[in-house]
C-alpha positions as CSV (number, residue, x, y, z in Angstrom):
1,X,5.4,55.5,-10.0
2,X,3.3,56.2,-7.1
3,X,2.1,53.6,-4.6
4,X,-1.6,52.7,-4.6
5,X,-2.4,54.6,-1.4
6,X,-0.7,57.9,-3.0
7,X,-2.6,57.3,-6.2
8,X,-6.1,57.1,-4.3
9,X,-5.2,59.9,-2.5
10,X,-4.5,61.9,-5.4
11,X,-8.0,60.5,-6.9
12,X,-9.7,62.4,-4.1
13,X,-8.0,65.6,-4.1
14,X,-10.8,68.3,-4.0
15,X,-10.0,72.0,-4.7
16,X,-13.1,73.2,-2.3
17,X,-10.9,71.7,0.6
18,X,-7.5,72.5,-0.4
19,X,-5.7,75.9,-0.2
20,X,-3.5,76.3,-3.4
21,X,-0.4,78.0,-3.0
22,X,0.2,81.7,-4.2
23,X,3.8,82.9,-4.9
24,X,5.1,85.0,-2.0
25,X,6.2,87.5,-4.3
26,X,2.5,87.9,-5.6
27,X,1.1,87.8,-2.2
28,X,3.5,90.8,-1.3
29,X,2.3,92.9,-4.4
30,X,-1.4,92.1,-3.9
31,X,-1.0,93.5,-0.4
32,X,1.1,96.6,-1.2
33,X,-1.7,97.2,-4.4
34,X,-4.8,96.7,-1.9
35,X,-3.3,99.1,1.2
36,X,-4.1,102.0,-1.0
37,X,-7.7,101.0,-1.2
38,X,-9.8,99.4,-4.0
39,X,-7.6,99.1,-7.0
40,X,-8.6,99.9,-10.5
41,X,-9.6,96.8,-12.7
42,X,-6.7,97.4,-14.7
43,X,-4.3,97.3,-12.1
44,X,-5.7,94.3,-10.5
45,X,-6.2,92.2,-13.6
46,X,-2.4,93.1,-14.5
47,X,-1.1,91.6,-11.0
48,X,-3.8,88.7,-11.3
49,X,-2.3,87.9,-14.8
50,X,0.9,86.8,-13.1
51,X,-0.3,84.0,-11.0
52,X,-2.8,81.4,-12.1
53,X,-4.3,81.0,-8.7
54,X,-5.0,84.3,-8.0
55,X,-6.7,84.8,-11.5
56,X,-8.5,81.4,-11.1
57,X,-10.1,82.9,-7.9
58,X,-11.6,86.0,-9.5
59,X,-12.7,83.8,-12.3
60,X,-14.6,81.4,-9.8
61,X,-16.1,84.6,-7.9
62,X,-17.0,86.5,-11.0
63,X,-18.5,83.3,-12.9
64,X,-20.2,81.7,-9.6
65,X,-23.7,80.5,-8.9
66,X,-24.9,84.0,-7.8
67,X,-24.5,85.1,-11.4
68,X,-26.7,82.4,-12.7
69,X,-28.3,83.8,-16.4
70,X,-25.3,86.0,-17.1
71,X,-22.9,85.0,-19.8
72,X,-19.8,83.8,-18.2
73,X,-16.9,86.4,-18.1
74,X,-14.0,85.7,-20.4
75,X,-11.3,88.3,-19.1
76,X,-9.7,89.1,-15.6
77,X,-11.0,92.7,-16.3
78,X,-14.3,91.9,-16.9
79,X,-14.3,89.6,-13.7
80,X,-13.4,92.4,-11.7
81,X,-15.6,95.0,-13.3
82,X,-18.5,92.2,-12.3
83,X,-17.4,92.0,-9.1
84,X,-16.8,95.5,-8.3
85,X,-13.3,96.8,-7.3
86,X,-13.7,96.2,-3.4
87,X,-15.2,92.9,-3.6
88,X,-12.5,91.6,-6.2
89,X,-9.8,93.0,-3.9
90,X,-11.3,90.9,-1.1
91,X,-11.2,87.7,-3.1
92,X,-7.8,88.6,-4.0
93,X,-6.4,88.7,-0.3
94,X,-8.3,85.7,0.6
95,X,-6.7,83.8,-2.1
96,X,-3.3,85.2,-1.2
97,X,-3.9,84.7,2.4
98,X,-4.7,80.8,1.5
99,X,-2.2,80.7,-0.7
100,X,0.6,81.7,1.7
101,X,-0.8,78.8,4.1
102,X,-0.4,76.3,0.9
103,X,3.2,77.8,0.2
104,X,4.7,76.0,3.1
105,X,7.0,73.5,3.4
106,X,10.3,72.5,1.6
107,X,8.7,70.7,-1.4
108,X,6.3,73.9,-2.3
109,X,9.4,75.9,-1.8
110,X,11.3,74.0,-4.3
111,X,8.7,73.6,-7.0
112,X,6.7,76.8,-6.6
113,X,9.0,79.5,-8.3
114,X,9.9,77.2,-11.4
115,X,6.3,76.3,-11.9
116,X,5.0,80.0,-11.7
117,X,8.0,81.0,-13.8
118,X,6.9,78.6,-16.6
119,X,3.0,79.6,-16.3
120,X,4.0,83.3,-16.8
121,X,6.5,82.5,-19.6
122,X,3.5,80.5,-21.3
123,X,1.6,83.3,-20.8
124,X,3.8,86.1,-22.2
125,X,5.1,83.7,-25.1
126,X,1.2,83.0,-26.0
127,X,0.3,86.7,-26.1
128,X,3.5,87.6,-27.7
129,X,2.9,84.8,-30.7
130,X,-0.7,85.8,-31.2
131,X,0.2,89.3,-32.1
132,X,3.3,88.1,-34.1
133,X,1.2,85.8,-36.1
134,X,-1.4,88.3,-36.8
135,X,-4.2,87.7,-34.2
136,X,-3.9,90.4,-32.0
137,X,-7.8,90.2,-30.9
138,X,-6.6,86.6,-29.4
139,X,-3.6,87.9,-27.4
140,X,-5.3,88.4,-24.2
141,X,-7.1,85.0,-24.2
142,X,-3.9,83.2,-25.3
143,X,-2.1,85.0,-22.4
144,X,-4.8,83.5,-20.0
145,X,-4.5,80.1,-21.8
146,X,-1.0,80.0,-21.2
147,X,-1.1,80.8,-17.8
148,X,-3.5,78.4,-16.8
149,X,-2.3,75.5,-19.0
150,X,-0.5,73.6,-16.1
151,X,-2.9,74.7,-13.5
152,X,-3.3,70.9,-12.5
153,X,0.3,71.3,-11.2
154,X,-0.5,73.6,-8.5
155,X,-3.3,71.3,-7.1
156,X,-1.0,68.4,-7.1
157,X,1.5,70.5,-5.6
158,X,-1.2,71.3,-2.8
159,X,-1.8,67.6,-2.3
160,X,1.8,67.0,-1.8
161,X,2.0,69.7,0.9
162,X,-1.1,68.2,2.6
163,X,-0.1,64.6,2.4
164,X,3.5,65.5,4.0
165,X,2.0,67.6,6.7
166,X,-0.4,65.1,7.8
167,X,2.2,63.0,9.0
168,X,2.8,60.6,5.9
169,X,6.8,61.6,5.8
170,X,7.5,58.1,5.0
171,X,6.0,59.0,1.2
172,X,8.9,58.9,-0.9
173,X,8.8,62.2,-2.5
174,X,12.4,62.6,-4.4
175,X,12.4,64.9,-6.9
176,X,11.9,61.8,-9.9
177,X,8.8,60.8,-8.0
178,X,7.1,64.5,-7.8
179,X,8.2,65.0,-11.3
180,X,6.5,61.7,-12.6
181,X,3.4,62.8,-10.9
182,X,3.4,66.0,-11.9
183,X,3.8,65.0,-15.5
184,X,1.3,62.1,-15.5
185,X,-1.6,63.8,-13.6
186,X,-1.5,67.6,-14.1
187,X,-3.8,67.6,-17.2
188,X,-6.4,65.5,-15.4
189,X,-6.1,67.7,-12.3
190,X,-6.1,70.6,-14.4
191,X,-9.3,70.0,-16.2
192,X,-11.1,69.5,-12.9
193,X,-9.3,72.7,-11.3
194,X,-11.0,74.7,-14.7
195,X,-14.4,73.5,-13.9
196,X,-14.4,74.7,-10.1
197,X,-12.7,78.0,-11.3
198,X,-15.4,78.3,-13.8
199,X,-12.7,79.5,-16.4
200,X,-14.0,80.3,-19.7
201,X,-14.2,77.5,-22.0
202,X,-11.5,78.0,-24.2
203,X,-9.0,78.4,-21.5
204,X,-10.0,75.0,-19.9
205,X,-10.0,73.3,-23.2
206,X,-6.0,74.2,-23.6
207,X,-5.5,73.0,-20.0
208,X,-7.2,69.9,-21.1
209,X,-5.4,69.2,-24.4
210,X,-2.1,70.8,-24.3
211,X,-0.1,67.6,-24.5
212,X,-2.1,66.3,-27.5
213,X,0.1,65.2,-30.0
214,X,-0.4,66.9,-33.8
215,X,-2.1,70.1,-34.5
216,X,-5.6,70.7,-34.5
217,X,-6.3,72.9,-37.3
218,X,-9.6,74.1,-35.7
219,X,-7.9,75.2,-32.3
220,X,-5.5,78.3,-32.9
221,X,-5.3,79.1,-29.5
222,X,-4.1,75.6,-28.3
223,X,-1.3,75.9,-31.1
224,X,-0.1,79.1,-29.8
225,X,0.0,77.8,-26.2
226,X,1.6,74.6,-27.3
227,X,4.3,76.7,-29.5
228,X,4.8,79.2,-26.3
229,X,5.1,75.9,-24.0
230,X,7.9,74.4,-26.2
231,X,9.9,77.9,-26.3
232,X,9.5,77.9,-22.6
233,X,11.4,74.7,-22.4
234,X,13.7,75.5,-25.0
235,X,15.0,78.8,-23.2
236,X,14.7,77.0,-19.6
237,X,11.7,78.6,-18.1
238,X,10.7,75.9,-15.4
239,X,12.0,72.6,-14.2
240,X,11.4,71.1,-17.7
241,X,14.1,71.8,-20.4
242,X,14.7,70.9,-23.9
243,X,17.5,73.2,-25.2
244,X,17.8,70.9,-28.5
245,X,14.5,71.5,-29.4
246,X,14.4,73.5,-32.7
247,X,11.0,75.3,-32.4
248,X,10.6,76.2,-36.5
249,X,10.6,72.3,-37.4
250,X,7.8,71.9,-34.5
251,X,4.0,71.0,-36.0
252,X,2.9,74.1,-34.4
253,X,5.3,76.4,-35.8
254,X,4.7,75.2,-39.2
255,X,0.9,75.3,-38.7
256,X,1.2,78.8,-37.5
257,X,3.3,79.8,-40.5
258,X,6.0,81.7,-38.3
259,X,9.4,81.6,-39.5
260,X,12.7,81.1,-38.0
261,X,13.9,84.7,-37.7
262,X,10.4,85.6,-35.8
263,X,11.1,82.5,-33.5
264,X,14.8,83.4,-32.8
265,X,12.9,86.8,-31.7
266,X,10.5,84.9,-30.0
267,X,13.5,82.9,-27.6
268,X,15.3,86.4,-27.3
269,X,12.1,88.0,-25.9
270,X,11.4,85.4,-23.4
271,X,15.1,85.5,-22.2
272,X,14.9,89.2,-22.1
273,X,11.7,89.4,-20.3
274,X,12.9,86.9,-17.5
275,X,16.6,87.9,-17.3
276,X,17.7,84.5,-18.4
277,X,21.3,83.5,-19.5
278,X,20.7,82.5,-23.0
279,X,20.8,78.8,-23.4
280,X,23.8,78.6,-26.0
281,X,25.7,80.1,-23.2
282,X,24.4,78.4,-20.2
283,X,23.3,75.0,-21.4
284,X,20.8,73.3,-19.2
285,X,22.0,75.2,-16.2
């Protein structure tokens, strides 16, 4: 896969020294929201809930060492309330500014949009599944766990961007190579990033375990995100696609007790939400 020098480079990736990419559309919406003055906690939380880098920046600020002794916040709205709307807005501005600096170059441009679409798809999907399976109190946490489950890929993309920007144009960065690195390393780096962002423990746990085989009967949140992840692959949200997957046969669907009709509705919900052409008509396109 990667040569020894590149592997060593990724081993030394440090989110404290590396701007992480924020999607251009999210940065533009953030700027528009803040132009009118300090936003409401609900409005900023709703926006941050569409981008893991923006959301992670808010969690890091709200759970930082300056609040030692206080319990960690577990939601975006709680993070914004602790910071105050004006300070939270400043955190968002900095995250978007740095994120736009990271969101440059052909590689990031090629991968960031499908990555964010997949992250948001898992968030929306896990939220829907939590409610449909009878766990409405878990829906908000499921949204965040879905949003952050692939956060390690954002750190790896930033590493790729830095590597190529530092004059290492000879490093082979074909699509297959990049896909192998992201698949092999994103869980490890997602766990690192979750610690640095001070994410809630249950959400960080999903980032580190969402590719484990089988079902842990003690971890309902993980099952919801894993099924949402599989559903996104089925309908084509992101670059990893599995249109032949039969969702009702998955261990997660059987564990959650969700039937074939509900899962068909789940697929339709994702297709409608993201304005996708149904997989049956479009294949893997």
